[in-house]
C-alpha positions, -999 to 999 in steps of 0.1 A, spaced: 363 -582 -59 398 -570 -53 411 -580 -18 422 -550 3 440 -558 36 452 -536 63 466 -538 98 458 -513 125 487 -511 149 488 -497 184 515 -497 211 504 -525 234 528 -555 235 511 -575 208 524 -550 182 556 -571 183 536 -599 166 527 -579 135 533 -599 103 556 -572 89 569 -594 60 534 -598 44 537 -574 14 499 -576 8 491 -562 42 491 -524 46 504 -512 79 486 -483 96 503 -465 125 489 -439 148 498 -410 171 534 -412 184 540 -449 179 567 -440 154 589 -439 185 587 -477 184 605 -477 150 581 -498 130 598 -516 101 573 -499 77 540 -480 75 516 -473 47 493 -448 64 495 -427 96 468 -412 118 469 -384 143 434 -369 144 438 -350 176 437 -312 176 473 -300 174 465 -271 197 459 -295 225 493 -313 224 515 -313 255 550 -320 244 576 -339 263 613 -347 258 615 -381 241 645 -389 263 621 -386 293 600 -418 290 579 -411 320 564 -378 333 543 -371 363 506 -370 354 501 -341 377 523 -320 354 501 -327 323 473 -301 318 438 -317 317 424 -321 282 457 -323 265 474 -352 246 510 -361 253 533 -361 223 571 -361 220 589 -329 209 593 -330 172 561 -349 166 546 -325 140 580 -323 123 580 -361 120 544 -361 105 554 -334 80 584 -355 67 563 -385 58 557 -395 22 528 -418 31 493 -406 36 490 -388 70 455 -382 82 449 -352 105 419 -335 120 422 -302 101 444 -286 75 476 -272 92 506 -255 75 529 -274 99 519 -307 81 514 -293 46 508 -327 30 484 -339 57 451 -352 45 420 -341 64 403 -371 80 369 -379 64 350 -377 97 317 -367 81 317 -395 55 324 -421 82 297 -408 105 272 -407 76 279 -444 70 284 -458 105 270 -432 129 287 -410 155 298 -435 181 336 -434 179 356 -434 211 392 -438 200 416 -433 172 417 -471 165 379 -469 162 381 -441 137 407 -460 117 385 -490 116 356 -469 104 379 -455 77 390 -490 66 354 -500 63 345 -469 43 374 -475 20 363 -510 13 389 -531 30 380 -568 30 404 -579 57 414 -560 88 441 -571 113 445 -556 148 477 -557 167 490 -537 197 455 -525 207 443 -538 240 422 -510 255 423 -527 289 447 -510 313 436 -474 321 401 -461 327 402 -441 295 411 -472 274 386 -494 292 359 -469 283 370 -471 246 370 -509 244 333 -516 240 331 -492 211 360 -507 193 347 -543 198 313 -531 186 329 -518 154 348 -551 149 314 -567 151 301 -543 125 330 -553 103 323 -590 107 286 -583 99 297 -567 67 316 -598 57 350 -584 65 376 -608 78 388 -596 112 421 -609 126 429 -599 162 463 -606 178 463 -639 197 471 -624 231 450 -592 227 421 -590 251 396 -581 223 366 -602 212 373 -625 242 356 -633 274 365 -654 305 337 -680 296 306 -686 276 277 -673 297 253 -701 308 273 -728 290 306 -727 310 314 -721 347 323 -686 356 359 -686 368 350 -659 393 327 -683 412 354 -693 438 362 -657 445 325 -649 449 321 -679 472 350 -667 493 337 -632 495 303 -645 507 321 -665 534 337 -633 546 302 -616 547 287 -645 567 315 -646 592 314 -609 597 276 -610 602 282 -637 629 309 -616 645 285 -586 647 259 -609 664 283 -619 691 295 -583 696 259 -573 701 254 -601 727 283 -589 749 270 -567 777 286 -534 785 320 -538 801 324 -529 838 355 -534 859 336 -558 883 322 -579 855 344 -606 839 341 -611 802 320 -641 791 347 -667 783 325 -685 757 317 -654 738 353 -642 739 365 -675 726 338 -674 698 348 -639 689 385 -647 687 378 -678 666 356 -657 642 383 -630 639 408 -657 628 383 -672 604 375 -638 589 412 -631 584 417 -665 567 387 -660 544 399 -625 534 433 -640 526 416 -666 504 398 -639 485 431 -621 478 448 -653 467 420 -664 444 419 -629 429 456 -629 422 455 -664 407 427 -653 384 446 -622 372 478 -643 366 458 -668 346 443 -641 325 477 -624 318 
């Protein structure tokens, strides 16, 4: 069987590790990642409806999310013109005279083979690669782990990578990409979140004790002095609660830094 190899490339930092110099590896780009000036590309995908694009000035790297209409997709001005100039296959959702050489994406054929669960452009690209019989698929620059939209897409993409492996396809994921990875092997390795959970439960226990003491203090009157024992215990618990909450914050930060 002839070996067919492709690389699905996104815009997350690991795109910088793409093996561009491998001539047997097809490079597949998507959406507006052409702004990153990839050394080469063999296919391109923008399967979003053109009528729902919100165009921005490429010289303005950041825009206020409040200014972007809901349900639209942000693209740089000149995006359709860039797609129209390409000599490589450019897959689009529907035929459009603005991209006259665009190829209509084979959505129905992919769904007929793999079902309807596709939550992102990289997922559709992966489905297309499997439909076209690619035997080795690389993934770079796709993390799906930062914003709520992308986190929602991650399970679907990982599922399809599993489908690919089940079909005997070789799957290569960028070393530093948070795909097909977990913090530990469930039941066989300790959960790195355990110290954080322990610290959080310390806070809960201390607060419960603080509430007990507060309930034991009688209503305050000007002629009644505060119980010095209870006051001391309350102050001690307040300090312990603050210390435990700081521990939770420090452990959480350490865990995030270790994972980055």
